[in-house]
C-alpha positions as CSV (number, residue, x, y, z in Angstrom):
1,M,62.3,212.2,170.9
2,A,62.2,210.8,175.0
3,T,61.6,212.2,178.2
4,T,62.9,211.6,181.8
5,A,60.6,211.7,184.9
6,S,61.1,213.7,188.0
7,T,62.3,212.2,191.0
8,R,59.0,213.9,192.8
9,R,59.8,217.1,194.6
10,Q,62.7,216.7,195.7
11,F,62.8,220.2,194.6
12,L,65.9,221.3,192.3
13,S,67.9,218.1,193.0
14,L,69.8,219.0,189.9
15,L,71.4,221.1,192.2
16,G,72.1,219.4,194.8
17,L,76.1,219.5,195.1
18,S,78.6,218.8,198.1
19,A,80.2,221.6,199.0
20,V,83.3,220.1,198.5
21,A,83.0,219.4,194.8
22,V,82.2,223.4,194.0
23,S,84.2,225.0,196.1
24,C,87.1,223.6,194.3
25,G,86.1,224.9,191.2
26,T,88.2,227.2,189.2
27,T,87.6,229.6,185.9
28,A,90.2,227.3,184.2
29,T,91.6,230.4,183.0
30,G,94.8,230.9,184.8
31,A,94.1,234.4,185.0
32,T,95.5,236.7,187.9
33,S,95.1,240.3,188.9
34,G,96.0,243.2,186.9
35,K,97.2,242.8,183.3
36,G,96.8,239.1,183.3
37,Q,93.0,239.1,183.1
38,T,91.4,237.1,180.7
39,K,89.5,238.6,177.4
40,T,87.8,235.3,176.6
41,L,84.5,234.2,178.4
42,R,83.8,230.6,177.5
43,Y,79.7,230.3,177.8
44,Q,76.7,227.6,176.4
45,G,74.6,229.3,174.5
46,W,70.2,227.9,174.0
47,A,69.9,226.2,170.3
48,G,67.5,229.1,168.0
49,Q,68.2,231.8,170.1
50,V,70.0,234.5,171.1
51,T,71.2,235.6,174.5
52,L,71.9,238.7,176.1
53,P,76.0,238.3,176.0
54,E,75.7,237.7,172.2
55,L,73.8,240.5,171.4
56,A,76.2,242.3,173.4
57,E,79.0,241.0,171.7
58,D,77.5,242.0,168.2
59,L,76.6,245.6,169.5
60,G,80.5,245.8,170.1
61,Y,79.3,246.6,173.8
62,L,82.4,244.1,175.2
63,E,84.7,245.9,173.5
64,D,88.3,243.6,173.5
65,V,87.1,241.1,175.5
66,K,85.8,237.8,173.4
67,L,83.1,235.1,174.0
68,K,83.8,231.7,172.8
69,W,81.2,229.0,172.2
70,V,81.4,225.8,174.2
71,G,78.0,224.0,173.4
72,N,73.9,224.8,174.1
73,T,72.1,223.6,177.2
74,I,68.7,223.5,177.5
75,S,69.1,224.1,181.5
76,G,69.4,226.8,183.8
77,P,70.5,224.8,186.8
78,Q,73.1,222.9,184.6
79,D,74.7,225.7,183.5
80,I,75.0,227.9,186.3
81,Q,76.5,224.5,188.1
82,S,79.1,224.5,185.1
83,A,80.3,228.0,185.6
84,A,80.3,227.5,189.5
85,T,82.9,224.5,188.8
86,G,84.6,226.6,186.2
87,Q,83.7,224.7,183.1
88,I,82.7,228.0,182.1
89,D,82.9,231.8,183.4
90,F,79.2,232.8,183.5
91,G,76.1,231.3,183.3
92,G,72.1,232.0,183.9
93,A,69.2,230.5,185.7
94,F,65.8,230.9,186.9
95,N,66.5,232.7,190.8
96,G,65.6,229.5,192.7
97,A,67.9,227.9,191.5
98,V,70.9,230.3,192.1
99,V,70.0,230.6,195.3
100,K,70.2,226.8,196.0
101,L,73.2,226.4,194.4
102,A,74.5,229.5,197.2
103,A,73.2,227.5,199.8
104,N,75.3,224.3,198.6
105,N,77.7,226.4,199.3
106,A,78.9,227.4,196.3
107,P,81.0,230.1,196.0
108,I,79.1,232.4,192.9
109,K,77.3,235.7,192.9
110,A,74.9,236.9,191.1
111,V,75.7,240.1,188.8
112,I,73.0,240.6,186.8
113,S,69.2,239.8,186.1
114,Y,68.9,238.3,182.5
115,Y,64.9,237.2,181.7
116,G,62.5,238.3,183.5
117,S,58.7,238.0,183.4
118,D,55.9,240.6,181.6
119,K,53.1,241.1,179.3
120,Y,55.3,240.1,176.2
121,A,58.3,238.0,177.9
122,Y,56.5,235.4,179.7
123,N,56.2,231.3,180.6
124,G,52.3,230.2,179.2
125,F,51.2,226.3,180.8
126,Y,49.4,225.3,178.0
127,V,47.1,222.2,176.7
128,L,45.1,221.0,173.5
129,K,41.6,223.3,173.3
130,D,39.7,220.3,174.0
131,S,42.3,218.7,176.8
132,P,39.4,218.6,179.9
133,I,42.5,220.1,181.9
134,R,41.0,223.2,183.6
135,S,42.2,223.9,186.7
136,A,44.9,222.9,189.2
137,R,43.4,219.5,190.4
138,D,42.7,218.6,187.1
139,L,46.7,218.3,187.0
140,I,46.7,215.1,189.3
141,G,48.2,212.2,187.7
142,K,48.8,214.2,184.3
143,K,52.6,214.6,183.0
144,V,53.6,218.5,182.4
145,G,56.7,218.8,179.5
146,M,59.4,221.5,180.5
147,N,63.3,222.7,179.9
148,T,65.1,221.0,183.2
149,L,63.7,220.4,186.7
150,G,64.7,222.0,189.4
151,A,63.9,226.0,187.7
152,H,61.7,228.4,186.9
153,A,58.9,225.9,185.6
154,E,58.8,223.7,188.6
155,A,58.9,226.5,190.5
156,M,55.7,227.9,188.8
157,L,53.8,224.5,188.7
158,D,54.8,224.1,192.4
159,I,52.9,227.8,193.0
160,Y,50.1,226.8,190.6
161,L,49.5,223.7,192.5
162,Q,49.6,224.6,196.0
163,R,47.4,227.8,195.5
164,G,45.2,225.6,193.9
165,G,44.9,223.8,197.4
166,L,46.2,220.5,196.3
167,S,47.8,219.1,199.8
168,Q,51.8,217.9,199.4
169,A,50.4,214.0,198.5
170,E,48.9,215.4,195.7
171,I,51.3,217.5,194.4
172,G,53.6,214.9,194.3
173,K,50.9,212.8,191.7
174,V,51.7,215.4,188.9
175,E,54.4,214.5,186.9
176,P,57.5,217.0,185.7
177,L,58.6,216.0,182.7
178,V,62.0,217.1,180.6
179,V,61.2,217.2,177.0
180,P,63.8,219.9,175.2
181,P,62.2,222.6,173.9
182,V,62.2,222.2,170.6
183,N,60.2,219.3,171.2
184,T,57.6,220.7,173.4
185,E,55.1,221.9,171.3
186,Q,55.4,218.6,169.2
187,S,54.9,216.0,172.2
188,L,51.7,218.2,173.1
189,R,50.4,217.6,169.8
190,Q,50.7,214.6,169.9
191,K,49.2,213.7,173.1
192,Q,52.5,212.9,174.7
193,I,52.6,215.2,177.7
194,D,49.2,216.7,178.9
195,V,50.7,220.2,179.8
196,A,53.1,222.0,177.8
197,V,55.6,224.8,178.9
198,L,57.0,227.3,176.5
199,G,57.9,230.2,176.5
200,G,59.2,233.7,174.0
201,I,59.5,232.8,170.5
202,L,58.3,229.4,170.6
203,R,55.3,229.9,173.1
204,D,54.2,232.8,170.0
205,K,55.0,230.0,167.6
206,A,52.8,227.5,168.7
207,L,49.7,229.7,168.9
208,A,50.4,230.7,165.8
209,T,50.1,227.7,164.7
210,G,46.7,227.1,167.3
211,G,44.8,224.1,168.6
212,I,46.5,225.5,172.0
213,R,44.7,227.4,175.5
214,P,46.9,228.2,178.5
215,L,45.9,227.2,181.7
216,F,48.1,229.7,183.3
217,T,51.3,232.0,183.0
218,D,54.2,232.7,185.5
219,H,52.9,236.5,184.5
220,E,49.5,235.9,186.1
221,L,51.0,234.3,189.2
222,L,53.3,236.7,190.4
223,G,53.0,240.1,187.9
224,S,56.2,241.4,186.3
225,F,59.3,240.4,187.7
226,S,62.9,239.5,187.0
227,A,63.0,235.7,187.2
228,G,66.5,234.8,186.2
229,T,70.6,236.2,186.2
230,Y,73.8,235.3,185.5
231,V,76.1,234.7,187.8
232,M,80.2,234.3,188.1
233,T,82.5,232.9,190.7
234,D,84.0,235.1,193.5
235,R,87.4,233.9,192.3
236,F,86.4,235.0,188.8
237,L,85.5,238.4,189.7
238,K,88.5,238.8,192.5
239,Q,91.0,237.6,189.4
240,N,89.4,239.2,186.6
241,P,87.2,242.1,187.9
242,D,87.7,244.4,184.6
243,T,87.0,241.7,182.5
244,A,83.9,240.9,184.6
245,R,82.6,244.7,184.8
246,I,83.0,245.6,180.6
247,F,81.0,241.9,180.5
248,V,78.2,242.6,183.0
249,T,77.8,246.6,181.8
250,A,77.8,245.0,178.1
251,V,74.6,242.9,179.5
252,G,72.9,245.9,180.5
253,R,73.5,247.7,177.1
254,A,71.7,245.1,175.4
255,I,69.1,244.7,177.8
256,E,68.2,248.6,177.5
257,W,69.0,248.5,173.6
258,S,66.4,245.8,173.0
259,R,64.1,247.4,175.2
260,S,64.7,251.0,172.9
261,T,64.9,249.4,169.2
262,P,62.1,248.9,167.1
263,R,61.2,245.6,167.3
264,E,61.5,244.4,163.9
265,E,65.4,246.0,164.0
266,V,66.2,243.4,167.3
267,I,64.6,240.7,165.4
268,A,66.9,241.2,161.8
269,R,69.8,241.6,164.2
270,M,69.3,238.5,166.2
271,T,68.4,236.7,163.2
272,D,71.5,238.2,161.2
273,I,73.6,236.5,164.6
274,V,72.1,233.2,164.3
275,K,73.1,233.2,160.6
276,K,76.5,234.5,160.7
277,R,77.7,231.9,163.9
278,G,77.0,228.4,161.5
279,R,75.2,226.6,163.7
280,N,72.8,224.9,161.3
281,E,70.0,226.2,163.1
282,E,66.0,227.4,162.2
283,T,65.8,231.6,162.6
284,A,62.1,231.7,161.4
285,P,60.8,231.4,165.7
286,L,62.9,234.3,166.0
287,K,60.4,236.6,164.6
288,Y,57.7,236.4,167.6
289,W,60.3,237.9,169.5
290,R,59.1,240.4,171.7
291,S,61.0,241.0,174.9
292,N,63.7,239.9,177.5
293,G,61.0,240.7,180.3
294,V,63.7,242.4,182.2
295,A,62.1,244.5,185.0
296,E,65.3,246.8,186.5
297,T,66.8,248.9,183.9
298,A,70.1,247.4,182.7
299,G,69.2,244.8,184.7
300,R,70.4,245.8,187.8
301,I,69.3,243.6,191.0
302,T,67.2,244.6,193.7
303,G,67.8,242.0,195.9
304,K,63.8,241.5,196.1
305,E,63.4,239.1,193.0
306,L,66.3,236.7,194.5
307,Q,64.6,237.1,198.2
308,L,60.9,236.4,197.3
309,W,62.8,232.4,196.5
310,I,64.8,232.7,199.4
311,D,61.8,232.9,201.4
312,W,59.8,230.3,199.5
313,L,62.5,227.5,199.6
314,V,62.8,228.0,203.8
315,E,59.0,228.1,203.6
316,R,59.1,224.6,201.5
317,G,62.1,222.7,203.9
318,D,64.2,223.1,200.8
319,I,67.1,225.6,202.6
320,Q,67.4,226.4,206.5
321,K,66.3,230.1,207.6
322,G,69.8,231.5,207.5
323,Q,71.2,229.6,205.4
324,V,71.9,232.0,202.2
325,T,72.8,235.8,203.0
326,L,70.8,237.6,200.5
327,S,74.3,240.4,200.6
328,D,76.6,237.9,199.7
329,L,74.1,236.5,197.0
330,Y,74.8,239.5,194.3
331,T,76.5,242.6,193.6
332,N,76.1,245.5,191.2
333,E,79.3,246.7,191.5
334,F,80.4,245.1,188.2
335,N,77.0,247.1,186.1
336,G,78.2,250.3,184.8
337,N,75.1,251.2,183.7
338,Q,73.3,254.2,185.0
339,K,71.0,252.8,188.2
340,S,67.4,252.6,188.8
341,S,65.9,254.4,191.5
342,A,65.3,251.2,193.3
343,A,68.4,249.6,192.8
344,A,70.0,252.7,193.7
345,K,68.4,252.0,197.5
346,S,69.2,248.2,197.8
347,G,71.8,247.9,195.4
348,S,75.8,248.6,196.0
């Protein structure tokens, strides 16, 4: 199992795209407005997991729109980068990564929240039970394994280290490493890393095995919040408004279905989806699913979940003040689900 070292403090460097490279991206569908709208959406999945669009399709919410799986990813930044350049039709990532990509002049819009943090759905930073690591300062010189750099996990690590009183020089001595999610628990137990970032079903599976303890969680840091959004390019939305509306509304319905349906039924449905698609994936971890963690009704975006990271990136000096305009960054126009009161006030 290989790991890749971070070039420290080049936060979100995976999204350091040139304006030219990104703005030249197309949807590669040849779709036009009206009857020429595409009915097939290319996307990347996650091994052993069921994404909300996949769930929405299985529930019949996508109507005549079909999903076309083109492969798997373990990186939100890579996923939205692929969407921005037209290799896929939608991608999802941590909102800080979405902000940074937009700051690099990517012609994208966030259209719906798809994951977040609550008391059930959260990312934890775990150490072995007998580890001497007890505080932020104990992480100096240590290795932290996470799914990708420049995204949710690295942002939470930075916040934790800052709140722990570490200087930028000291923070630079903490080493985040890329470790595939399915290997992260094993890497921790074999002491290849000192801290493992675990979330969702992989977290609960590791906790059930025992022998680890949490150092901190993102829920402890920031409370309940929607953490990531699906994005589509401005071009795609202009050319395929009806398809986009079906897609976004379907994902919103899937969020509410999973929220209101008995947990055992949701797990059974997801297990069936994984078995039917025949990608040679393990289904056992799905039994640990508990929540998607989306804060707002049907994933509607209020703006605050993006403004948080605009402000934070400006404060860090990663982007300039005014470089990203919140109103241009997201839209609820394609979400046909009923507005929550908060979304009604600040969304479109």
